[in-house]
N, C-alpha and C positions, 0 to 999 in steps of 0.2 A: 504494500500500500504506500502511496506517495505521502510525503511529509512536507510541512511548510518549511521553506528555506529562510524566510524572514520572520521576525518576531514583532510583537506589539511594541509601538514606540519607535521602531527603527525608521530611518529616513531613506526613501528610495526615489528613483527617477521613474516616471511613467511614460511609456510609449505605446499607445493603443495599437492593436493589431489591424484595426480597420482604418484605412486611409480616409482622411477628411474629417476625423473626429477632432473638434477643437479642444485643446487643453492648454492651460497656461504654462509658460516656461518657468516652472517652479518645482521645488521638491515636495514630495508627498510623505505623509506619516502613515504608517500601518496602524489602523485603529482596531481592527478585529480580524481574527483568523476564521475564515468560513469553513464549514465542513467540506471534506474532500469528497468529490463525486467521481468515482472511478480513478482516473489519473489526473483529473482536473483540480488543481490547487488554486483557490481563490482567496482574495483579501478584500476588506473594506479599507479604502485609503482616503485621505483628506489633505488638501493643501489650504493654506491661509487665504489664498486668492479666490476661493470659491466657498459659497455658503453651505454646500452639501457634500456628502461623501460619495465616492464612486466605488464600484465593484471592479476589481482588476484580476486578471489571470496572472499566474506567476511568471509566465514567459513574457509578459508585457512590462515587467519590473526589473530594475537593476539597482545595485547598491549606489547610493547617491555619490556623485563625483565631487 
C-alpha cells in the first residue's frame, strides 16, 4: 500500500497535472493527509494567497525550493 511522502505542516510546491489550471506562484502547506485510494496518494494543501484549500495528488507536489 502506498504511503504519504509529505507530512502535515510541510511546505511544498504545487504543479497541477492539468494544463491551464490557474495557481498562484506561491508555496503551499500540507494541511491534511487524505486516505489512500489504491495507489493514489492525496493531500489537502493551502497557500496564503488563496482563501480555500485544494486537493492535490502526490505527483503534483515537490519539496519547496
